[in-house]
N, C-alpha and C positions, 0 to 999 in steps of 0.2 A: 728887690730893686725899688728905690724910692722915686715917686713921680713928683716932678716939680711943676708941671703945667698940664692942664686938661683943657682942651677946646671942645665945645659942644656944638654939634650940628643942629640946624633948625629942626630937623626931623626929631632928634633926641629931645629937644626942648618942648616941642609940641606934645610928644608922647608923655613926657614927664608931667606936664600940666594936667593931663587927664587922670593921673593917679590920685587916689584919695589921700587925705592928710596923713593917716597912719603909714601908708606905703611910702610917702615922701620922707617921713622921719627915718624909716629904715634905709632909704636910698642915701640920705645924708650920712648916716652912721657907716654904711658900707663904703661910701666914697672916702671917708676919713681913713678907714682900714686900707683901702686900695692905694691912697696916696702914700701911706707909710710903707706898705709892702704889697705891691700888686700881685704877688704870688702867695699871699697869706693863705693857709689851708682853708680857712673859713669861707673864702671867696670861691673856691673851686675853679680858679682861672684855668682856661684851656684854649688851645689853638683850634680853630675850625678847619675843616677840610672842604674839598670840592670847590664849587664856584665861589665860596667865601674863604678861601685859604689864606687871604691876606689879613683876615680879621681874627680877633680873640673874643672871648666871652668870660664874664664872671657872674656869679649868682648874687642876687639881691635877696630872694626868698626861694622856697622850693620851686615856685612857678616862674618867677621873674628873673630876667637876665639883663645885663648891659652888654651890648655889642660894641667893641672898640678896636682901634688899631694903634700900633706904635708909630709915632711920627719922627722920632729921633731920641737922642739920649735924654731920658727923664720927661719926655713929652708924649702924650697920647691924645687921641681924638675919640670922644664918645659919639657913636653913630646912631644907636637906637637903644630903646629900653622897652621891655615888654615880656610876654610869655614866649613860648617856643615859636610862635609865628614870625618873630623877628628874623628867623633863619631862612625864611622862604622868600 
């Protein structure tokens, strides 16, 4: 599925600013892959469960993830970015 629009929460933007330059470069590359195909196998996109069952996640690196939600056809909202602590 191709993504046409991404909205960014203030929380996501604050967390993104805290990343170092190399991590930000990887985020930009992964976001391009995500926009082209949000289920590209390199991203390991998966639905979350429990109290976060309305959210999805995809991998930036082995440790870092983006927490997001589908908002409508071709639209998503990025909620948070970080290590596994974003799930708590």
